[in-house]
N, C-alpha and C positions, 0 to 999 in steps of 0.2 A: 916559869918554866913545867910542864907537867913531868912527871918520873913515873915507872909501873914498879909496883912494888908486889911481889910474888908468894904467897902462904901458904904453905903447903900441910896438911894435914893429913895424920896415918888412918887409913879405914881400917874400922873393927879394931883396933887397939886393944879393947877389953880380952878379944878372946886371939888376938897375937902377942908377940915379942916385939920387943922395941926394935924397929927398923931403921930409927931415924940416921946413926950413924953409916948405914948401909947406902939410906939415900944421899949423906951429904959427902961420901966419898965418890958416888956417878957424878952430884954437880960439882964438886969442886974438880973434875978432870973433864967436865963436856956444859963447862954452862960458864959465859963471861960477864957476870954482874958488876954493876957499879959498886957495891956493897956487898960482899960475900954472905954466902948462905949460911943462917946461924941456926941452934935451935934457940925458941925463944920460951918455949914453957912444952912441958909434958912432950907428946910426940908430934909436936909441928915446930916445921922450920919458916924460916924469911930471907928472901933476897932483896936488893932494888936494884933497877935496871935502867938508864936512856934512853936504850935501844929497843924498834916494835920486834925486828926479825930476832933480836938475841932471846927476847922472852918467848917469842912462838918456838924456837931451838928448842928454848930449857924446857917448857911447859910441853911438845911432843916426844922430846924425850923422855920425859917421866912419864908419861905415856903409853910409850910406847915399852918401856923398858922394863916396866911394874903396871901392867894393865889391871886397873881396879883396887892399885894400894893404896894410892893417896887421892886425896879431893884439892884441888888447886883452884885458888883464888888469886887474880891478876886486877890489882885496885891500881887508878889511873888518876893523876891528880898532882897540886903541890908538895912539896915538902920541906919542912924547916931547912932554910940555909945556912950556916953551911951542914951538910949532912954528916954527923957523927962519925965517927971511926969503927964502932960494931951498930949492925943492923938492926937490932932491937932497942938499941937508943934513940931511934929515931922518931921524928915525929911529923902530924899535920895529915891532910886531906886523904893521901894516896895510903895511909897504913889504914886509914880509916876504912876506908873501900875495899882494901882487901880483906880485910874481918867480915865483911857484909858480904864478899863475894866467897870466901871459902865458908862460910855459913850455906849460903847458896848453892855451893858445888855438893854439897855431900846429899843432894835431891835430885841432881840434874844426871843429864843424860850425861854420860863419860865422865862424870864427878870432874867437872869444870865451869867456872864463868867466871863474868869481866863486869865491874862496877866503875863505874866514875860520876863524874856530870852530863854527862852525855847520855841517857838512856837509852836512845835509839840507836848511835854508834855504838854503844857496847853490847848491844843485842848481837848487832850486824858481826861483830867482832866475837862475840862467842860461839855466835851461830858459825863462824867459817872453822874456827879451829874446834869445836864439836865435829864438824863436816871431816876436817884432816884426819882427827884422832879415830873417827866410826874406820875410816878406810887403811891407817897404819893395823891397827886393832884386829880389823875382820878379814885379814888374811888369814891362809891358810899354811901351813908350815911347810908345803912346797914354795906356795909363792914367798915365805920371810926368807927359805933360803936362795930361791931366784933374786931378789932384793938385797940379801945379805952380800950376794956376789957382783951384782953389779956395782954394790957404791963402793967396794974394794980399786974401782974406777979400770976394772980390766971390760974389753970389748964381749958384747954378748954374745959371740961366736964363743970365746974365751969361756965363760962363764959357763956357757952350754956344755962343752967339754969337760970344764973342770965337775959339774954335777954330774956329766954323765949323759946325759940328754941331748935329743937330736936340737939341731936350731930351731925348729919348728914349734919345738914343745918349749923350749926356753922363752920365743917368742910369748906362745899362748897364757904361760903360769903369768909373764909380766903383765900381760894384759889385764888377766883377770885380778892381778893384786893392784892394779892401777898405776903401775909404776910412771905411766906416760904420763901420768896427770898430777904427779906429787909434787915435784918440782915446784908449779902453776899453782897448787892449792897451796904452799905453803907463803908463796908471796902473795898470796889473796890473803892469807890470813894476816900478816903481817902489815898488809894497806890496809886493813878495815883496822887491826891495834892500834896504828897510827893515827887513821882517820879518826878513832871514837879519842886522842888524846890533843886533838886539836878542835873538839866540836862541844857545846855545851846546848844544852835543849831544855834542862828542867828551870824549873820558876827562881832555886837558889843552884848556886856554884858549886856553895860548902861541901862540909859529910855530909853522911847518909845521915837521916830524920832518926 
């Protein structure tokens, strides 16, 4: 059974304060990992998941809440079972793939990379996630406000009234922000990530060489 290990490393930490505690608070309130995120070393944290949708929600939440602040590496593969109670005590290829992924994420577009036994499937998942991150982080301030209003669950008309704009202006802002495709884009990212967990196209199914 393949598992998703997510390793997150602070960008530019030598020029900034340690923001791990802030990240861990966000993760504890907004993610549902199999094993909770913990600081593993320095300004790095790691968590373990068994569901692709939960991984996507976690990665996109980090990218949207802390734009440009963290490198996110997603490793896909088996882990030694039973999983230890503490994330940092885990072992297996998924952890090694996550190490490879977070290293590559430091120079990847939008700071995210995916690694596993299927290079092609992981590339597809990485591309899908990168495109969604670009959608989320490329929104204007007015677009962000329009999306935030819609995420409260109110109608588009009510959201327009709350923002003090016309329904037509609200519709335009949401379209420009890509609100109409966000849910489908998230689903696509989850599907490609799940597919990567069931694919192998490399000569070896083991850890990164």
